[in-house]
Every structure is written in C-alpha cells, then in structure tokens.
C-alpha positions as CSV (number, residue, x, y, z in Angstrom):
1,M,17.3,30.8,-1.7
2,S,18.1,27.1,-2.0
3,D,15.8,24.5,-3.4
4,S,15.0,23.2,0.1
5,D,13.8,26.8,1.1
6,S,11.5,27.3,-1.9
7,P,7.8,27.7,-0.9
8,K,6.7,25.1,-3.4
9,K,8.9,22.4,-1.8
10,Q,7.9,23.3,1.7
11,S,4.2,23.1,1.0
12,Q,4.2,19.7,-0.7
13,Q,2.8,16.8,1.4
14,P,4.5,13.5,1.3
15,R,3.1,11.2,-1.4
16,V,3.1,7.5,-1.8
17,A,4.1,6.3,-5.3
18,G,4.0,2.5,-4.6
19,L,3.2,-0.1,-2.0
20,L,5.6,-2.7,-0.7
21,G,4.5,-5.7,1.1
22,I,6.9,-8.0,2.9
23,G,5.8,-11.3,4.5
24,L,8.2,-12.7,7.0
25,D,6.4,-16.0,7.9
26,G,7.2,-18.1,4.9
27,D,9.0,-21.2,6.0
28,D,8.0,-23.6,3.3
29,G,10.9,-22.9,0.9
30,Q,8.8,-21.0,-1.6
31,T,9.7,-17.5,-2.7
32,R,6.5,-15.7,-3.5
33,V,6.6,-12.4,-5.5
34,T,3.7,-10.5,-6.9
35,R,4.0,-7.3,-8.9
36,G,1.1,-5.0,-9.8
37,K,0.8,-1.6,-11.4
38,N,1.9,0.2,-8.2
39,F,2.8,-2.5,-5.7
40,V,5.3,-5.3,-5.1
41,L,4.7,-8.1,-2.6
42,W,7.5,-10.4,-1.5
43,G,7.6,-13.4,0.8
44,G,5.2,-14.7,3.3
45,S,3.4,-18.0,3.7
46,Q,0.8,-18.8,1.1
47,E,-1.9,-17.4,3.4
48,T,0.0,-14.2,4.2
49,H,0.8,-13.6,0.6
50,S,-2.8,-14.1,-0.5
51,V,-3.9,-11.6,2.1
52,M,-1.3,-9.1,0.9
53,Q,-2.5,-9.7,-2.7
54,E,-6.2,-9.2,-1.8
55,T,-5.3,-6.0,0.2
56,A,-3.3,-4.5,-2.6
57,I,-6.0,-5.3,-5.2
58,K,-8.8,-3.9,-3.1
59,V,-6.8,-0.7,-2.3
60,N,-6.5,-0.2,-6.1
61,E,-10.2,-0.9,-6.6
62,R,-11.0,1.8,-4.0
63,L,-8.7,4.3,-5.7
64,D,-10.3,3.5,-9.0
65,Q,-13.8,4.1,-7.5
66,K,-12.6,7.5,-6.3
67,G,-11.1,8.3,-9.7
68,K,-7.7,8.6,-8.1
69,R,-4.2,7.1,-8.5
70,L,-2.0,6.2,-5.6
71,E,0.2,9.2,-6.3
72,D,-2.9,11.4,-6.0
73,V,-3.8,10.6,-2.4
74,S,-2.2,11.9,0.8
75,V,-0.6,9.5,3.2
76,N,-3.6,10.0,5.6
77,E,-6.1,9.2,2.9
78,L,-4.1,6.1,1.9
79,R,-4.0,5.0,5.5
80,D,-7.8,5.4,5.7
81,I,-8.4,3.4,2.5
82,I,-6.1,0.6,3.8
83,H,-7.9,0.5,7.2
84,D,-11.3,0.3,5.3
85,V,-10.0,-2.5,3.1
86,T,-8.5,-4.5,6.0
87,D,-11.6,-4.1,8.0
88,S,-13.7,-5.3,5.1
89,I,-11.7,-8.5,4.7
90,G,-11.5,-9.2,8.4
91,I,-7.9,-8.3,9.2
92,K,-7.5,-7.0,12.7
93,R,-5.2,-4.1,13.3
94,R,-2.8,-3.8,16.2
95,S,-3.7,-1.0,18.6
C-alpha cells in the first residue's frame, strides 16, 4: 500500500496554513507588504492594502474568539469566517 492509499491520508481534509493577499490596483509606485503570524499581504493601493490588513486581523480575532488557529479550521469554516468579516466591514462579495 502506498502512502497515497493509506486511510489516514485519504480521510484528511484540506487545511489552510496561511493567508496570502495580493492587491493589483497599486499604481502609486509604493510597494506595500504586511506580514502577520499567519498571513502575508502584498501590493495594492493604500485603500486596498488597508482593507486586506483589516480583513486578516479580524479573521485572526474571530479565530481567537473560537479558541482555534488557522490550521485548525476547515476550508469551509474559514470561508464562512471570511464572509462574516467582510460583511461586517462592508465589503461586497461578487456573486
């Protein structure tokens, strides 16, 4: 039995170990980079970068409130947390 066939590997759900934010609208010549305990944000206009920072910080606050780390939540749970955070700060999602 190969490693890829082992029951343990097959039953594991994908996990997120870090967040990466990339802003593509920065045209003012500035290179913005922010690093946190489990995220890296790169680029974007001042406004976009600020929104990425606020989102990453609030996601971590929500995780702390739940007593969890990013590595502990499923992709679906992380998606739900991010949706809650972006809704709370007034970011509209694309349909």
